[in-house]
Every structure is written in structure tokens, then in C-alpha cells.
C-alpha positions in Angstrom: 113.2 231.7 66.5 109.9 230.9 68.4 109.6 227.8 70.5 106.5 226.3 72.1 106.1 223.3 74.3 102.9 221.3 74.3 101.1 219.7 77.3 102.6 216.5 78.7 101.4 213.3 76.9 99.5 211.7 79.7 97.3 214.8 80.1 95.6 214.0 76.8 93.4 211.1 75.6 95.0 208.4 73.4 93.3 208.8 70.0 95.7 206.8 67.9 97.3 207.8 64.6 97.9 206.4 61.3 95.7 204.8 58.6 92.6 203.0 59.8 92.3 200.0 57.7 89.0 197.9 58.0 90.7 194.8 56.6 93.9 193.0 57.6 97.0 194.4 56.0 98.5 191.6 53.9 101.1 193.8 52.2 104.0 191.6 53.2 104.6 193.1 56.6 105.2 190.7 59.5 102.4 189.8 61.8 104.2 191.5 64.7 104.5 194.7 62.6 100.9 194.6 61.8 100.1 194.1 65.5 102.1 197.2 66.4 100.6 199.3 63.7 97.1 198.2 64.7 97.6 199.2 68.2 99.1 202.6 67.2 96.1 203.3 64.9 93.5 202.3 67.4 95.3 204.4 70.3 93.9 201.8 72.8 92.7 198.3 72.1 92.3 195.0 73.9 93.9 191.8 72.9 90.7 190.2 71.9 89.7 193.0 69.7 93.2 193.0 68.2 92.8 189.3 67.4 89.4 190.0 65.7 90.6 192.9 63.7 93.7 191.0 62.3 91.8 187.7 62.0 94.4 185.7 63.8 94.1 183.5 66.9 94.1 185.0 70.4 97.1 182.7 71.3 99.1 184.3 68.4 98.2 187.8 69.6 99.2 186.9 73.1 102.6 185.8 72.1 103.3 188.7 69.9 102.1 191.3 72.4 104.4 189.7 75.0 107.3 190.3 72.6 106.4 193.9 72.0 105.9 194.5 75.7 109.3 193.0 76.4 110.8 195.3 73.8 109.2 198.3 75.3 107.1 199.2 72.3 103.7 198.6 73.9 102.3 199.2 77.3 99.3 198.0 79.2 96.7 200.3 80.9 93.2 200.1 82.1 90.7 199.8 79.0 88.6 203.0 79.2 86.4 201.8 76.4 85.0 198.9 78.5 83.3 198.6 81.8 83.0 195.5 84.1 81.3 194.8 87.4 83.3 191.8 88.5 86.9 190.5 88.4 89.9 192.3 87.2 89.4 195.6 85.3 89.8 195.2 81.6 93.3 195.8 80.2 94.1 197.6 76.9 97.2 198.0 74.8 98.7 201.3 73.6 102.1 202.3 72.1 104.7 203.2 74.7 105.2 206.8 74.1 109.0 206.9 74.8 109.8 204.0 72.6 111.1 206.4 70.0 111.0 210.0 69.0 110.8 211.6 65.6 111.1 215.1 64.2 109.1 216.5 61.2 110.4 219.6 59.6 108.7 221.6 56.8 111.0 223.8 54.8 109.5 226.9 53.2 110.6 230.2 51.7 109.7 232.4 54.7 109.7 230.1 57.6 110.8 226.4 58.6 108.5 224.6 61.0 109.6 221.6 63.1 107.6 219.3 65.3 108.7 216.7 67.8 106.5 213.6 68.1 106.7 210.5 70.4 106.1 206.9 69.1 102.4 207.2 69.7 102.1 210.2 67.5 101.6 212.6 70.2 103.1 216.3 69.4 105.5 217.3 72.3 107.3 220.4 71.1 107.4 222.7 68.1 109.7 225.2 66.8 109.9 227.8 63.9 112.7 229.7 62.1 112.0 232.8 60.1 114.1 233.0 56.9 115.0 236.1 54.8 116.5 234.4 51.7 114.3 233.8 48.7 116.5 231.1 47.4 119.6 229.5 48.9 122.1 226.9 48.4 121.4 223.4 49.8 124.3 223.8 52.2 122.6 226.8 53.6 119.3 225.0 53.8 120.8 222.3 55.7 122.4 224.9 58.2 119.0 226.4 58.7 117.5 223.0 59.2 120.0 222.3 61.8 119.3 225.5 63.6 115.5 224.8 63.9 116.3 221.1 64.9 118.6 222.0 67.6 116.5 224.7 69.1 113.5 222.1 69.2 115.7 219.5 70.9 117.1 222.0 73.4 113.6 223.0 74.6 112.5 219.3 74.8 115.7 218.4 76.8 116.7 215.8 74.0 119.8 215.3 71.8 120.1 214.3 68.2 121.0 210.8 69.5 117.5 210.4 71.0 115.8 210.9 67.6 115.0 207.8 65.6 114.3 209.6 62.4 113.8 213.1 60.9 111.1 213.6 58.2 112.1 216.5 55.9 109.9 218.1 53.2 110.1 221.1 50.9 108.3 222.2 47.7 109.6 220.8 44.4 110.4 217.5 42.9 111.8 215.3 45.7 112.6 211.5 45.0 111.5 209.9 48.2 113.0 206.4 47.5 116.5 207.6 46.5 116.5 210.7 48.6 117.3 213.0 45.6 116.3 216.5 45.5 115.7 216.9 41.7 114.5 220.6 41.7 113.0 223.0 44.3 112.0 226.7 43.9 113.7 227.3 47.4 117.1 226.2 46.2 119.8 227.4 43.7 121.0 223.9 42.9 119.4 220.9 41.1 119.8 217.1 41.3 121.5 216.9 44.8 121.5 214.0 47.3 119.3 215.7 49.9 118.8 212.7 52.2 122.5 211.6 52.2 123.7 215.2 52.9 121.2 215.7 55.6 122.1 212.5 57.3 125.8 213.4 57.2 125.0 216.7 58.7 122.7 215.5 61.6 123.8 211.9 62.3 120.2 210.8 62.3 118.3 208.7 59.7 116.4 211.1 57.4 113.3 210.6 55.1 112.6 213.2 52.5 109.5 214.1 50.4 107.8 216.9 48.7 105.5 219.2 50.8 102.3 218.2 49.0 102.9 214.6 50.0 103.5 215.8 53.6 100.1 217.4 53.9 98.5 214.3 52.4 100.3 212.1 55.0 99.1 214.5 57.7 95.5 213.9 56.4 96.2 210.1 56.3 97.7 209.8 59.7 96.0 212.6 61.7 93.1 214.1 59.8 90.0 213.4 57.6 91.8 210.7 55.6 92.5 208.3 58.4 89.6 206.0 57.7 89.4 206.6 53.9 90.8 204.1 51.4 91.1 206.7 48.5 91.3 210.4 48.4 93.3 213.2 46.8 94.7 216.4 48.4 95.5 219.6 46.4 97.7 222.3 48.0 97.7 226.0 46.9 100.4 228.2 48.4 103.7 229.2 46.9 103.1 226.5 44.3 100.4 223.9 43.6 100.9 220.4 44.7 98.9 217.2 44.8 99.0 214.0 46.9 97.0 210.9 46.1 96.0 208.1 48.5 95.0 204.7 47.0 94.0 201.9 49.3 95.1 203.8 52.4 98.7 204.3 51.0 100.3 207.4 49.5 100.9 207.0 45.8 104.2 208.5 44.6 104.7 207.2 41.2 107.5 205.0 39.6 110.2 207.5 40.5 108.5 209.3 43.5 107.9 212.2 41.1 104.2 211.7 40.3 101.3 213.8 41.0 102.8 217.1 40.0 99.4 218.7 39.3 101.0 222.2 39.4 103.0 221.4 36.4 100.4 219.9 34.3 99.9 222.2 31.1 96.8 224.2 30.9 97.9 226.6 28.2 100.6 226.1 25.5 103.1 228.9 25.5 101.2 230.4 28.5 102.4 232.2 31.6 105.9 231.5 32.9 106.1 229.0 35.7 108.8 229.1 38.4 110.0 225.7 37.1 111.1 227.5 33.9 108.4 226.1 31.7 105.2 227.8 30.4 101.6 227.2 30.8 101.7 225.2 34.0 98.6 225.3 36.2 100.4 226.8 39.1 101.5 229.7 37.0 97.9 230.9 37.2 96.8 230.2 40.7 99.9 230.0 43.0 100.9 232.8 45.2 103.5 234.3 42.8 100.9 234.1 39.9 98.4 236.3 41.9 101.2 238.6 43.1 102.3 239.0 39.4 99.0 240.4 38.5 98.3 242.5 41.6 99.8 245.6 40.3 96.8 245.9 37.9 94.4 246.0 40.8 96.4 247.8 43.4 98.1 251.1 43.5 101.5 250.5 41.9 103.3 253.3 44.1 102.6 251.3 47.3 103.9 247.8 46.0 107.6 248.5 45.9 108.3 247.3 49.5 105.2 245.2 50.2 105.8 241.6 51.1 104.0 239.1 48.8 101.8 237.8 51.7 100.8 241.3 52.5 100.1 242.1 48.8 97.9 239.0 48.5 95.9 240.0 51.6 95.4 243.6 50.1 94.4 242.1 46.8 91.8 239.9 48.5 90.5 242.7 50.7 90.2 244.8 47.5 88.2 242.1 45.8 85.9 241.8 48.7 85.4 245.6 48.7 84.3 245.6 45.1 87.4 246.3 43.2 86.6 244.6 39.8 90.2 244.2 38.6 91.0 242.3 41.8 87.8 240.3 41.5 88.8 239.3 37.9 92.2 238.0 39.1 90.7 235.6 41.7 87.8 234.5 39.3 90.4 233.6 36.6 92.5 231.7 39.2 89.4 229.9 40.3 88.5 228.9 36.8 92.0 227.4 36.3 91.6 225.6 39.7 88.4 224.1 38.4 90.1 222.9 35.3 92.8 221.2 37.5 90.3 219.7 39.8 88.2 218.3 36.8 91.4 216.6 35.4 91.9 214.9 38.8 88.3 213.7 38.6 88.7 212.4 35.2 91.8 210.7 35.9 91.3 209.2 39.3 87.7 209.7 40.4 88.5 210.0 44.1 85.5 210.1 46.5 87.0 213.1 48.3 89.2 216.0 47.2 90.7 218.1 50.1 91.8 221.6 49.2 94.6 222.4 51.7 97.0 225.3 52.4 97.0 228.8 53.8 95.4 230.1 50.5 92.1 228.4 51.4 91.3 231.5 53.3 90.5 233.0 50.0 87.0 231.7 49.2 87.1 232.8 45.6 89.3 229.6 45.0 86.6 227.3 46.1 83.4 229.3 45.6 80.2 227.5 44.3 80.8 228.6 40.8 84.3 227.0 40.9 83.0 223.8 42.1 80.1 223.9 39.4 82.6 224.5 36.7 84.8 221.5 37.9 81.6 219.4 37.6 80.8 220.7 34.2 84.3 219.8 33.0 84.1 216.3 34.5 83.1 213.4 32.2 80.3 212.0 34.4 78.2 215.0 34.7 75.1 212.9 35.5 76.6 211.7 38.7 76.5 213.8 41.9 79.4 216.3 42.1 82.6 215.2 43.6 83.0 215.8 47.5 85.3 218.7 48.0 86.4 220.0 51.4 88.8 222.8 52.3 91.3 222.7 55.1 93.1 225.9 55.8 96.1 224.2 57.6 99.1 226.3 58.7 102.7 225.2 58.6 102.3 223.0 61.7 100.0 220.7 59.7 102.7 220.2 57.1 105.2 219.4 60.0 102.8 216.8 61.2 102.9 215.2 57.8 106.9 215.3 57.9 106.5 213.5 61.3 104.2 210.9 59.9 106.8 210.3 57.2 109.3 209.6 59.9 107.1 207.4 61.9 106.3 205.3 58.8 110.0 205.0 58.1 110.9 203.6 61.4 107.9 201.4 61.9 109.5 198.4 60.4 112.6 198.7 62.4 110.8 199.2 65.6 108.6 196.2 65.2 111.3 193.9 64.1 113.5 194.6 67.1 114.9 191.5 68.8 113.8 190.6 72.3 
């Protein structure tokens, strides 16, 4: 297990985290909650600017800020965004970093990654745990999660009692609202109460979601999507996932099981997917789909003991070196990806699609011909092609998303504390 501690909070600038909404959020949250979230999003903001952005009176802001200061959720500091030549130096508000700590954990087949974050969204420590099992029971998964959690907290000199919430994500179908794990390629069981079992094991509130939603939350809270009202994220790794943001909020569907792009059907009675059905998109472009065909392009005598990641890298290197069989494998995967992206455009027409995940190092999956084919399969071909960006995030970005999930879960409770 490898542990790494980041630099102390105060040595880095306050940049804020969370969605940046240009209009006041009238979603039903209390005004005090909206004040807290606006400060966290800005990173640093004055009372007068806060009143302007929320379109409320300065007197109301003064009263609510006083409550949040008394609760220890906000703090005052010199406003570095303004200068003055007379009188008192301008004062800005920011989130009190030690108002609460959350942990984000991304569970995967080969490695679990954990990140400790303070109330302002600043990473404090990270940990990872290498895993040998291809599939395991949920009990074993929770044991492994506890190991990486405790190693993280030990290095940060914190206990489980110091953690306000744990965000937990894994590939598969995870019902965020109920906390149910419907199915995951990592587990030998189905339909298990993941959140309840994790909360019993750790004694800490837990929020759960699938890993594609985690990386979408990472973009929404920390990345390119902070100031965007609508965008989609497509992840390509051990599976194919999708996250969709509508009006600055993650869309999950009626049962928290929507956006399963990888399991949309692209060929009837086609290739076998790890979900047990045939013809799913991910059965043609995910890691295991490329590995399944690698023996046609690589020397079969060398594949017996080669790890899947190593085999994929060898396949990519062979394609770059001119191996036609390897090139055909990637070209075919790129065409299927173009089909999936075109379906997203035709269904949702997002202004931006972000391709994320470790596989984005393979440029065959987002080559110009792939994007041209995506546009040719879209209905509105007279319009400019959809904007597509690639973000080759590692596991830590997914853990960032899990931390954002935890921060969003505790925002209500923090802002509604009683003085």
C-alpha cells in the first residue's frame, strides 16, 4: 500500500470547488445553504459580491454569514482579489477548511484509490491498495475498502470519527438513492445493500455511486465542467460508462441507473458483454474487448502470463509500429465509439462531450476519423461538429469525484446546523 501526503492547505491558493452557477439556485435549498455553497464555489468572495450573485439584500447576507461564522463553517481573511488605498483592508469569506473532512474512494479491479479532502475541497492525503482478485464477494470488498481507508486516516492522523462522509464508487449499476449495488463486474453477488453494509462496517455515513458518475462529478466540481450548465462524460476503461450533467446537476435517471451507455446495444446477438448480454457497446471497445482480440495481432506464445494492461500496451505499440491486425482492432473499436458518441449527440445534444479514462492515451479511439464518423452519424450534420475533449485522468481523478459525492451529501447538514 502506497501513501502520499499533499502540501498543507494554507500553502496553496483558494480556488473554490463545486458547480459555478451564473444564476441564483432556486432549487428549494435554504438561503443559508445557498450562501455556503456560493462561498465554497468562489473560493474567496466578499459579502457585497455574495449579495449581488444571490440577488438578496446585503443585510440578509450579513445575518446569514454571521451564523455561518459562528458555526465555524466560514472564515474571514484579507480579500486578495481587491486592493484599497485607505481604510481597513477588504475582507473576504472562504470555507473553514477544518469544518469537516470527507473521503472519496474509487474501487477498481487492480487498485483501490482513496483521497482525503477538507470542507473547502482541498486534497490532504491519498492512498492506494493493489488488489490481486479479479472478482470478490462484497464482504471482501468492504474489508479491502476498510484497509485503504484506515491507512489513509493513519497517515493524516485522523480517525473514522473525524470523517463526515465517505463517497464510494465502483463500476457497475449502483442505485445512488437507495444505496443498492444492483450489479458490478468486480463482485460475485448481485442486489446487495452496499451503502448500509459499508456504514455498518465503518461507522460513518456513506454515499455510493457508479464510477462513471464519479468522474463526471470530478469534472463538475474540480474540472472543465464547473462553469458549464450541460455536458456529457464518456469513460473508457474496464467498461464503458457515461455521466450527464443537465443545468449544473448530475442526472441519474428515475432509479439512479440511467446513462448506461456501455450497455446500449449496437449489434443484435453480437459479442458477449461482461454483464451477461450480447451486443453491448462496451463489448467492442472496453479493455476486455480489446484484450479478447489481442491474440490475433500478438504472438500467442507470449500471452499466457501477460497482464491485461501490459497486453493492451503491447497491442497499441504494435499498431503504432504498423502491425495491420493491431490497427484493425483499434480502428474497429474507434468506429463503435463513434456510433456511441453519435447516439449521445442525437439523444441529448450536449455542447461538450469529455472522453475520460486511462484508455484516452490510445489516440485511435479519438482520432480525426472517429470524430468525423461521429458527426456523419449525427442527425444535424449541417451544424458544426460537437465539441469533444479528451482527459486522460488516472485513478486519483475518480477519487476526486467520490470526494465530491461526499461533499455534496453533507452540504445540507453542514449549512443547516444550529448555532
